[in-house]
C-alpha positions as CSV (number, residue, x, y, z in Angstrom):
1,M,124.2,108.0,124.5
2,V,122.0,105.3,123.2
3,A,123.4,102.7,126.1
4,L,122.3,105.2,128.5
5,A,119.0,105.7,126.4
6,L,118.5,102.4,126.1
7,A,118.9,101.2,129.9
8,L,116.5,103.9,130.7
9,D,113.8,102.5,128.1
10,A,114.3,99.4,130.2
11,A,114.0,101.4,133.0
12,A,110.6,102.7,131.8
13,E,109.0,100.0,130.9
14,R,109.5,98.5,134.0
15,C,107.9,101.4,135.5
16,E,104.8,100.9,133.2
17,K,104.3,97.3,132.9
18,V,104.9,96.5,137.0
19,K,102.4,98.2,139.3
20,G,103.4,100.2,141.6
21,A,107.4,100.8,140.7
22,M,108.5,103.8,140.5
23,F,111.3,105.2,137.9
24,A,114.4,106.1,140.1
25,Q,116.6,106.9,137.3
26,Q,115.8,110.7,137.2
27,E,119.8,111.4,137.3
28,A,120.2,109.3,134.1
29,L,117.0,111.5,132.3
30,K,118.5,114.5,132.4
31,R,122.1,113.8,132.2
32,I,120.6,112.0,128.7
33,E,118.5,115.8,128.2
34,N,121.9,117.0,129.0
35,M,124.0,115.2,126.6
36,C,121.5,116.2,124.1
37,R,121.4,119.8,124.6
38,A,125.2,120.0,124.1
39,H,124.9,118.2,121.1
40,R,121.9,120.6,119.6
41,P,121.3,123.4,122.7
42,Q,118.5,124.7,120.1
43,Q,116.5,121.5,120.0
44,K,114.1,119.3,122.8
45,P,115.9,116.3,124.0
46,L,113.0,114.3,122.5
47,D,113.7,116.1,118.9
48,T,116.8,115.4,119.0
49,L,117.1,111.5,120.0
50,A,114.2,111.6,117.0
51,E,117.1,113.4,114.6
52,M,119.6,110.8,115.9
53,G,117.2,107.7,114.9
54,I,117.6,106.9,118.4
55,L,114.0,107.2,119.5
56,D,112.5,104.6,117.0
57,F,114.6,102.1,119.4
58,V,113.5,102.9,122.6
59,P,109.7,104.1,122.5
60,F,108.6,104.0,126.4
61,L,111.8,106.6,127.2
62,A,110.1,109.0,124.2
63,R,106.8,107.7,126.7
64,L,108.6,109.5,129.3
65,M,110.1,112.2,128.2
66,Q,107.1,113.3,126.2
67,P,104.7,115.9,128.1
68,A,101.6,114.2,128.8
69,K,99.1,115.7,126.5
70,Q,101.0,114.3,123.8
71,V,101.4,111.0,124.8
72,E,98.9,109.0,122.9
73,Q,100.0,110.9,119.9
74,L,103.3,108.5,119.5
75,P,103.1,105.4,117.4
76,A,103.3,102.5,119.7
77,I,106.6,100.8,117.3
78,G,109.1,102.4,114.8
79,A,109.9,101.5,112.4
80,G,113.3,100.5,114.1
81,G,111.0,98.9,117.0
82,A,109.2,96.6,114.5
83,Y,113.1,95.3,112.7
84,M,114.6,95.0,116.0
85,N,111.3,93.4,116.9
86,Y,111.5,91.0,113.5
87,I,115.4,90.5,114.2
88,S,114.2,89.4,117.5
89,L,111.6,86.5,116.2
90,L,114.6,85.5,113.4
91,N,116.8,85.2,116.8
92,Q,114.3,83.3,118.3
93,A,113.5,80.5,115.2
94,L,117.2,80.3,114.6
95,M,117.7,79.6,118.5
96,M,115.0,77.1,118.7
97,S,116.2,75.0,115.6
98,T,119.5,75.1,116.8
99,Q,118.7,73.6,120.4
100,L,116.2,70.8,118.2
101,Y,119.3,70.0,116.0
102,N,121.7,69.3,118.8
103,D,119.8,67.4,120.8
104,A,118.0,64.8,118.1
105,T,121.6,63.5,118.2
106,N,121.2,63.1,122.2
107,P,118.9,60.6,122.7
108,A,119.1,61.5,126.3
109,H,117.0,65.2,125.3
110,H,115.0,63.5,123.0
111,K,111.0,63.4,125.2
112,Y,111.9,67.9,125.3
113,A,111.3,66.9,121.2
114,A,107.9,67.5,121.0
115,H,107.9,70.8,122.9
116,Q,110.8,71.9,121.2
117,V,109.1,71.2,117.7
118,A,106.2,73.3,119.3
119,L,108.3,76.2,120.4
120,L,110.5,76.2,116.9
121,Y,106.4,75.9,115.1
122,Q,105.2,78.7,117.0
123,S,108.3,81.4,116.3
124,L,107.7,80.4,112.9
125,N,103.9,81.2,112.9
126,M,104.4,85.0,114.5
127,L,107.5,85.4,111.5
128,Q,105.5,87.2,108.6
129,G,107.1,85.6,104.8
130,E,106.6,82.5,104.0
131,T,107.3,79.8,106.7
132,K,104.2,78.1,105.6
133,P,105.7,75.5,103.7
134,I,108.0,74.5,107.1
135,R,105.4,74.6,109.3
136,R,104.0,71.6,107.0
137,L,106.5,69.9,107.4
138,I,106.5,70.4,111.2
139,E,102.7,69.0,111.1
140,A,103.4,66.4,109.4
141,R,105.9,64.9,112.0
142,F,104.7,65.9,115.4
143,D,101.8,63.9,115.9
144,D,105.1,60.8,115.6
145,I,107.8,62.9,117.8
146,K,104.4,63.6,120.2
147,G,103.9,59.5,120.7
148,I,107.5,59.0,120.8
149,T,108.3,61.3,123.3
150,E,105.4,60.2,125.3
151,S,106.2,57.1,126.2
152,Q,108.4,55.0,128.6
153,Q,111.5,54.5,126.8
154,P,111.5,58.0,124.3
155,Y,114.1,57.7,121.9
156,L,113.5,58.6,117.7
157,E,114.5,57.0,115.1
158,F,117.0,57.6,112.7
159,E,114.9,59.0,110.1
160,L,113.3,61.5,112.7
161,S,115.9,62.3,114.3
162,A,118.1,63.3,111.0
163,W,114.5,65.6,109.9
């Protein structure tokens, strides 16, 4: 049920964000409604998804299943959605730092270092929490890295590549 709900959420998001896109997953929507009714016959499918904790992860599907007059009452992102967003930002920061670490050892990739450092800085900036000390370290070295990467033969010295 979770996999189907996530697939429907992606389809509903596409319809909401892409002009002229039509929701073509009516059969799948009926299937998930039937699954909800089989699980809890006395409840509305939307209430069943909420009770199971799935609704927090599928805000676009929730808006699609909600009657038109009640759509404004739904929160934009539930607690589960906010958690998934935060984990996604953590993953982005981790992947950028891993890519930067791997590319620092390969001189052929040094010309992209300033761009990667800027993306890492942006990832850290979007995270909530105490990232200020790390961002200050990046700010202190960014101009040096950018100057080197804009040269004809970008090569980061050992001190900068080890940093």
